[in-house]
Biopython code that builds the backbone (N, CA, C, O; Angstrom):
import numpy as np
from Bio.PDB.StructureBuilder import StructureBuilder

atoms = [
    (1, "UNK", "N", (-37.929, -6.935, -24.543)),
    (1, "UNK", "CA", (-37.773, -5.915, -23.533)),
    (1, "UNK", "C", (-37.020, -6.446, -22.317)),
    (1, "UNK", "O", (-36.127, -5.791, -21.778)),
    (2, "UNK", "N", (-37.407, -7.652, -21.900)),
    (2, "UNK", "CA", (-36.748, -8.263, -20.750)),
    (2, "UNK", "C", (-35.277, -8.528, -21.053)),
    (2, "UNK", "O", (-34.411, -8.332, -20.199)),
    (3, "UNK", "N", (-35.005, -8.975, -22.279)),
    (3, "UNK", "CA", (-33.611, -9.216, -22.664)),
    (3, "UNK", "C", (-32.797, -7.923, -22.636)),
    (3, "UNK", "O", (-31.632, -7.929, -22.238)),
    (4, "UNK", "N", (-33.406, -6.820, -23.056)),
    (4, "UNK", "CA", (-32.706, -5.539, -23.040)),
    (4, "UNK", "C", (-32.403, -5.101, -21.610)),
    (4, "UNK", "O", (-31.323, -4.579, -21.334)),
    (5, "UNK", "N", (-33.356, -5.315, -20.698)),
    (5, "UNK", "CA", (-33.115, -4.973, -19.294)),
    (5, "UNK", "C", (-31.998, -5.813, -18.698)),
    (5, "UNK", "O", (-31.123, -5.305, -17.997)),
    (6, "UNK", "N", (-32.043, -7.096, -18.985)),
    (6, "UNK", "CA", (-31.002, -7.982, -18.465)),
    (6, "UNK", "C", (-29.644, -7.588, -19.035)),
    (6, "UNK", "O", (-28.653, -7.518, -18.308)),
    (7, "UNK", "N", (-29.607, -7.336, -20.323)),
    (7, "UNK", "CA", (-28.348, -7.021, -20.992)),
    (7, "UNK", "C", (-27.759, -5.687, -20.528)),
    (7, "UNK", "O", (-26.543, -5.567, -20.379)),
    (8, "UNK", "N", (-28.608, -4.691, -20.301)),
    (8, "UNK", "CA", (-28.111, -3.347, -20.001)),
    (8, "UNK", "C", (-28.081, -2.984, -18.524)),
    (8, "UNK", "O", (-27.398, -2.033, -18.144)),
    (9, "UNK", "N", (-28.797, -3.711, -17.689)),
    (9, "UNK", "CA", (-28.821, -3.377, -16.272)),
    (9, "UNK", "C", (-28.260, -4.476, -15.377)),
    (9, "UNK", "O", (-27.371, -4.231, -14.562)),
    (10, "UNK", "N", (-28.780, -5.671, -15.534)),
    (10, "UNK", "CA", (-28.419, -6.751, -14.616)),
    (10, "UNK", "C", (-26.986, -7.204, -14.827)),
    (10, "UNK", "O", (-26.234, -7.340, -13.861)),
    (11, "UNK", "N", (-26.602, -7.437, -16.049)),
    (11, "UNK", "CA", (-25.235, -7.917, -16.306)),
    (11, "UNK", "C", (-24.158, -6.956, -15.809)),
    (11, "UNK", "O", (-23.222, -7.399, -15.144)),
    (12, "UNK", "N", (-24.253, -5.660, -16.105)),
    (12, "UNK", "CA", (-23.231, -4.744, -15.569)),
    (12, "UNK", "C", (-23.211, -4.699, -14.048)),
    (12, "UNK", "O", (-22.139, -4.588, -13.453)),
    (13, "UNK", "N", (-24.377, -4.783, -13.406)),
    (13, "UNK", "CA", (-24.417, -4.772, -11.947)),
    (13, "UNK", "C", (-23.722, -6.000, -11.373)),
    (13, "UNK", "O", (-22.963, -5.893, -10.409)),
    (14, "UNK", "N", (-23.976, -7.154, -11.957)),
    (14, "UNK", "CA", (-23.341, -8.384, -11.482)),
    (14, "UNK", "C", (-21.834, -8.318, -11.712)),
    (14, "UNK", "O", (-21.056, -8.785, -10.880)),
    (15, "UNK", "N", (-21.424, -7.745, -12.830)),
    (15, "UNK", "CA", (-19.996, -7.656, -13.128)),
    (15, "UNK", "C", (-19.278, -6.715, -12.169)),
    (15, "UNK", "O", (-18.073, -6.849, -11.960)),
    (16, "UNK", "N", (-19.999, -5.768, -11.586)),
    (16, "UNK", "CA", (-19.372, -4.798, -10.691)),
    (16, "UNK", "C", (-19.344, -5.240, -9.235)),
    (16, "UNK", "O", (-18.786, -4.536, -8.393)),
    (17, "UNK", "N", (-19.928, -6.381, -8.922)),
    (17, "UNK", "CA", (-19.945, -6.864, -7.539)),
    (17, "UNK", "C", (-18.520, -7.081, -7.028)),
    (17, "UNK", "O", (-18.205, -6.722, -5.893)),
    (18, "UNK", "N", (-17.666, -7.663, -7.857)),
    (18, "UNK", "CA", (-16.278, -7.883, -7.461)),
    (18, "UNK", "C", (-15.542, -6.579, -7.213)),
    (18, "UNK", "O", (-14.755, -6.476, -6.273)),
    (19, "UNK", "N", (-15.791, -5.594, -8.043)),
    (19, "UNK", "CA", (-15.166, -4.290, -7.867)),
    (19, "UNK", "C", (-15.633, -3.645, -6.562)),
    (19, "UNK", "O", (-14.834, -3.055, -5.836)),
    (20, "UNK", "N", (-16.906, -3.759, -6.272)),
    (20, "UNK", "CA", (-17.439, -3.189, -5.032)),
    (20, "UNK", "C", (-16.845, -3.893, -3.817)),
    (20, "UNK", "O", (-16.492, -3.244, -2.833)),
    (21, "UNK", "N", (-16.735, -5.214, -3.881)),
    (21, "UNK", "CA", (-16.148, -5.956, -2.759)),
    (21, "UNK", "C", (-14.690, -5.556, -2.549)),
    (21, "UNK", "O", (-14.244, -5.407, -1.412)),
    (22, "UNK", "N", (-13.956, -5.383, -3.631)),
    (22, "UNK", "CA", (-12.558, -4.968, -3.517)),
    (22, "UNK", "C", (-12.453, -3.568, -2.909)),
    (22, "UNK", "O", (-11.564, -3.309, -2.098)),
    (23, "UNK", "N", (-13.347, -2.679, -3.293)),
    (23, "UNK", "CA", (-13.333, -1.329, -2.737)),
    (23, "UNK", "C", (-13.615, -1.356, -1.237)),
    (23, "UNK", "O", (-12.984, -0.626, -0.473)),
    (24, "UNK", "N", (-14.546, -2.180, -0.819)),
    (24, "UNK", "CA", (-14.845, -2.299, 0.610)),
    (24, "UNK", "C", (-13.642, -2.859, 1.358)),
    (24, "UNK", "O", (-13.291, -2.375, 2.434)),
    (25, "UNK", "N", (-13.014, -3.878, 0.787)),
    (25, "UNK", "CA", (-11.839, -4.460, 1.435)),
    (25, "UNK", "C", (-10.710, -3.446, 1.567)),
    (25, "UNK", "O", (-10.039, -3.389, 2.598)),
    (26, "UNK", "N", (-10.501, -2.650, 0.529)),
    (26, "UNK", "CA", (-9.426, -1.663, 0.581)),
    (26, "UNK", "C", (-9.754, -0.516, 1.526)),
    (26, "UNK", "O", (-8.867, 0.019, 2.192)),
    (27, "UNK", "N", (-11.016, -0.143, 1.582)),
    (27, "UNK", "CA", (-11.403, 0.992, 2.411)),
    (27, "UNK", "C", (-11.465, 0.647, 3.894)),
    (27, "UNK", "O", (-10.863, 1.324, 4.727)),
    (28, "UNK", "N", (-12.189, -0.397, 4.206)),
    (28, "UNK", "CA", (-12.412, -0.744, 5.608)),
    (28, "UNK", "C", (-11.486, -1.846, 6.102)),
    (28, "UNK", "O", (-11.057, -1.831, 7.255)),
    (29, "UNK", "N", (-11.180, -2.795, 5.235)),
    (29, "UNK", "CA", (-10.378, -3.929, 5.649)),
    (29, "UNK", "C", (-11.172, -4.863, 6.547)),
    (29, "UNK", "O", (-12.324, -4.589, 6.882)),
    (30, "UNK", "N", (-10.556, -5.946, 6.926)),
    (30, "UNK", "CA", (-11.164, -6.917, 7.822)),
    (30, "UNK", "C", (-10.185, -7.226, 8.924)),
    (30, "UNK", "O", (-8.976, -7.047, 8.770)),
    (31, "UNK", "N", (-10.703, -7.682, 10.014)),
    (31, "UNK", "CA", (-9.811, -8.169, 11.057)),
    (31, "UNK", "C", (-9.175, -9.462, 10.562)),
    (31, "UNK", "O", (-9.756, -10.170, 9.739)),
    (32, "UNK", "N", (-7.998, -9.763, 11.056)),
    (32, "UNK", "CA", (-7.261, -10.912, 10.548)),
    (32, "UNK", "C", (-8.016, -12.220, 10.731)),
    (32, "UNK", "O", (-7.828, -13.149, 9.945)),
    (33, "UNK", "N", (-8.867, -12.314, 11.753)),
    (33, "UNK", "CA", (-9.633, -13.543, 11.959)),
    (33, "UNK", "C", (-10.672, -13.746, 10.864)),
    (33, "UNK", "O", (-11.057, -14.882, 10.588)),
    (34, "UNK", "N", (-11.128, -12.680, 10.242)),
    (34, "UNK", "CA", (-12.134, -12.788, 9.192)),
    (34, "UNK", "C", (-11.516, -12.964, 7.814)),
    (34, "UNK", "O", (-12.173, -13.466, 6.902)),
    (35, "UNK", "N", (-10.279, -12.563, 7.651)),
    (35, "UNK", "CA", (-9.654, -12.603, 6.331)),
    (35, "UNK", "C", (-9.312, -14.028, 5.914)),
    (35, "UNK", "O", (-9.498, -14.388, 4.752)),
    (36, "UNK", "N", (-8.823, -14.833, 6.827)),
    (36, "UNK", "CA", (-8.368, -16.173, 6.467)),
    (36, "UNK", "C", (-9.477, -17.035, 5.855)),
    (36, "UNK", "O", (-9.248, -17.613, 4.793)),
    (37, "UNK", "N", (-10.659, -17.156, 6.458)),
    (37, "UNK", "CA", (-11.708, -17.948, 5.810)),
    (37, "UNK", "C", (-12.144, -17.367, 4.470)),
    (37, "UNK", "O", (-12.462, -18.107, 3.539)),
    (38, "UNK", "N", (-12.157, -16.035, 4.377)),
    (38, "UNK", "CA", (-12.532, -15.385, 3.123)),
    (38, "UNK", "C", (-11.546, -15.737, 2.011)),
    (38, "UNK", "O", (-11.950, -16.090, 0.903)),
    (39, "UNK", "N", (-10.264, -15.639, 2.310)),
    (39, "UNK", "CA", (-9.233, -15.944, 1.315)),
    (39, "UNK", "C", (-9.271, -17.422, 0.945)),
    (39, "UNK", "O", (-9.121, -17.773, -0.225)),
    (40, "UNK", "N", (-9.469, -18.283, 1.927)),
    (40, "UNK", "CA", (-9.569, -19.716, 1.637)),
    (40, "UNK", "C", (-10.749, -20.021, 0.724)),
    (40, "UNK", "O", (-10.634, -20.829, -0.198)),
    (41, "UNK", "N", (-11.879, -19.378, 0.980)),
    (41, "UNK", "CA", (-13.068, -19.596, 0.151)),
    (41, "UNK", "C", (-12.852, -19.094, -1.264)),
    (41, "UNK", "O", (-13.209, -19.774, -2.227)),
    (42, "UNK", "N", (-12.272, -17.915, -1.399)),
    (42, "UNK", "CA", (-12.017, -17.359, -2.732)),
    (42, "UNK", "C", (-11.013, -18.233, -3.491)),
    (42, "UNK", "O", (-11.199, -18.515, -4.675)),
    (43, "UNK", "N", (-9.955, -18.656, -2.805)),
    (43, "UNK", "CA", (-8.966, -19.527, -3.444)),
    (43, "UNK", "C", (-9.563, -20.846, -3.888)),
    (43, "UNK", "O", (-9.290, -21.311, -4.994)),
    (44, "UNK", "N", (-10.372, -21.453, -3.039)),
    (44, "UNK", "CA", (-11.012, -22.722, -3.399)),
    (44, "UNK", "C", (-11.961, -22.532, -4.579)),
    (44, "UNK", "O", (-12.023, -23.375, -5.474)),
    (45, "UNK", "N", (-12.699, -21.422, -4.579)),
    (45, "UNK", "CA", (-13.602, -21.146, -5.689)),
    (45, "UNK", "C", (-12.872, -20.942, -7.006)),
    (45, "UNK", "O", (-13.316, -21.413, -8.053)),
    (46, "UNK", "N", (-11.749, -20.238, -6.945)),
    (46, "UNK", "CA", (-10.954, -20.035, -8.169)),
    (46, "UNK", "C", (-10.389, -21.346, -8.689)),
    (46, "UNK", "O", (-10.434, -21.617, -9.889)),
    (47, "UNK", "N", (-9.858, -22.156, -7.786)),
    (47, "UNK", "CA", (-9.308, -23.450, -8.204)),
    (47, "UNK", "C", (-10.394, -24.357, -8.774)),
    (47, "UNK", "O", (-10.161, -25.056, -9.760)),
    (48, "UNK", "N", (-11.564, -24.354, -8.171)),
    (48, "UNK", "CA", (-12.674, -25.141, -8.693)),
    (48, "UNK", "C", (-13.087, -24.644, -10.070)),
    (48, "UNK", "O", (-13.361, -25.444, -10.965)),
    (49, "UNK", "N", (-13.133, -23.326, -10.245)),
    (49, "UNK", "CA", (-13.467, -22.764, -11.548)),
    (49, "UNK", "C", (-12.466, -23.147, -12.619)),
    (49, "UNK", "O", (-12.851, -23.476, -13.741)),
    (50, "UNK", "N", (-11.191, -23.107, -12.287)),
    (50, "UNK", "CA", (-10.156, -23.514, -13.246)),
    (50, "UNK", "C", (-10.322, -24.977, -13.596)),
    (50, "UNK", "O", (-10.205, -25.349, -14.763)),
    (51, "UNK", "N", (-10.594, -25.816, -12.606)),
    (51, "UNK", "CA", (-10.799, -27.235, -12.845)),
    (51, "UNK", "C", (-11.975, -27.464, -13.786)),
    (51, "UNK", "O", (-11.877, -28.264, -14.717)),
    (52, "UNK", "N", (-13.085, -26.770, -13.553)),
    (52, "UNK", "CA", (-14.257, -26.927, -14.409)),
    (52, "UNK", "C", (-13.993, -26.435, -15.831)),
    (52, "UNK", "O", (-14.421, -27.071, -16.795)),
    (53, "UNK", "N", (-13.302, -25.325, -15.967)),
    (53, "UNK", "CA", (-12.987, -24.812, -17.305)),
    (53, "UNK", "C", (-12.070, -25.759, -18.068)),
    (53, "UNK", "O", (-12.270, -25.995, -19.260)),
    (54, "UNK", "N", (-11.070, -26.299, -17.387)),
    (54, "UNK", "CA", (-10.167, -27.233, -18.055)),
    (54, "UNK", "C", (-10.873, -28.519, -18.445)),
    (54, "UNK", "O", (-10.627, -29.049, -19.528)),
    (55, "UNK", "N", (-11.746, -29.033, -17.588)),
    (55, "UNK", "CA", (-12.460, -30.259, -17.943)),
    (55, "UNK", "C", (-13.381, -30.012, -19.139)),
    (55, "UNK", "O", (-13.521, -30.881, -20.000)),
    (56, "UNK", "N", (-14.005, -28.841, -19.200)),
    (56, "UNK", "CA", (-14.839, -28.501, -20.359)),
    (56, "UNK", "C", (-13.988, -28.414, -21.627)),
    (56, "UNK", "O", (-14.373, -28.914, -22.684)),
    (57, "UNK", "N", (-12.836, -27.777, -21.504)),
    (57, "UNK", "CA", (-11.932, -27.657, -22.651)),
    (57, "UNK", "C", (-11.491, -29.030, -23.150)),
    (57, "UNK", "O", (-11.487, -29.280, -24.356)),
    (58, "UNK", "N", (-11.119, -29.925, -22.224)),
    (58, "UNK", "CA", (-10.662, -31.250, -22.625)),
    (58, "UNK", "C", (-11.786, -32.083, -23.214)),
    (58, "UNK", "O", (-11.539, -32.890, -24.110)),
    (59, "UNK", "N", (-13.027, -31.909, -22.733)),
    (59, "UNK", "CA", (-14.164, -32.620, -23.340)),
    (59, "UNK", "C", (-14.385, -32.144, -24.769)),
    (59, "UNK", "O", (-14.604, -32.960, -25.664)),
    (60, "UNK", "N", (-14.331, -30.835, -24.993)),
    (60, "UNK", "CA", (-14.498, -30.303, -26.341)),
    (60, "UNK", "C", (-13.379, -30.769, -27.258)),
    (60, "UNK", "O", (-13.618, -31.077, -28.426)),
    (61, "UNK", "N", (-12.166, -30.821, -26.737)),
    (61, "UNK", "CA", (-11.032, -31.291, -27.517)),
    (61, "UNK", "C", (-11.206, -32.755, -27.898)),
    (61, "UNK", "O", (-10.878, -33.143, -29.019)),
    (62, "UNK", "N", (-11.714, -33.565, -26.989)),
    (62, "UNK", "CA", (-11.927, -34.977, -27.272)),
    (62, "UNK", "C", (-13.013, -35.166, -28.312)),
    (62, "UNK", "O", (-12.923, -36.071, -29.143)),
    (63, "UNK", "N", (-14.038, -34.329, -28.281)),
    (63, "UNK", "CA", (-15.119, -34.422, -29.272)),
    (63, "UNK", "C", (-14.602, -34.043, -30.648)),
    (63, "UNK", "O", (-14.967, -34.675, -31.639)),
    (64, "UNK", "N", (-13.758, -33.022, -30.726)),
    (64, "UNK", "CA", (-13.184, -32.627, -32.009)),
    (64, "UNK", "C", (-12.319, -33.731, -32.610)),
    (64, "UNK", "O", (-12.282, -33.906, -33.828)),
    (65, "UNK", "N", (-11.630, -34.467, -31.757)),
    (65, "UNK", "CA", (-10.762, -35.539, -32.231)),
    (65, "UNK", "C", (-11.544, -36.811, -32.520)),
    (65, "UNK", "O", (-11.000, -37.747, -33.106)),
    (66, "UNK", "N", (-12.801, -36.862, -32.125)),
    (66, "UNK", "CA", (-13.625, -38.037, -32.368)),
    (66, "UNK", "C", (-13.503, -39.093, -31.291)),
    (66, "UNK", "O", (-13.921, -40.233, -31.494)),
    (67, "UNK", "N", (-12.940, -38.738, -30.153)),
    (67, "UNK", "CA", (-12.820, -39.677, -29.057)),
    (67, "UNK", "C", (-14.083, -39.608, -28.213)),
    (67, "UNK", "O", (-14.800, -38.607, -28.238)),
    (68, "UNK", "N", (-14.352, -40.664, -27.473)),
    (68, "UNK", "CA", (-15.535, -40.649, -26.586)),
    (68, "UNK", "C", (-15.138, -40.911, -25.175)),
    (68, "UNK", "O", (-15.991, -40.937, -24.288)),
]
sb = StructureBuilder()
sb.init_structure("model")
sb.init_model(0)
sb.init_chain("A")
sb.init_seg("    ")
for serial, (resi, resn, name, xyz) in enumerate(atoms, 1):
    if name == "N":
        sb.init_residue(resn, " ", resi, " ")
    sb.init_atom(name, np.array(xyz, "f"), 0.0, 1.0, " ", f" {name:<3s}", serial, name[0])
structure = sb.get_structure()
């Protein structure tokens, strides 16, 4: 039952957080002093995520090849 709730309610809500944030940004906007730190944080988070995904990919690739 808990898995069904998580699968059907929580996951879609979490997935829509980005859409809601984008709608708020488009509707209200931010003052320029608030936008710069926000953009820097989002950019740093994206770059960190790419770095983590690539390192995971390269670890899996090394395991497939038998390297340690």
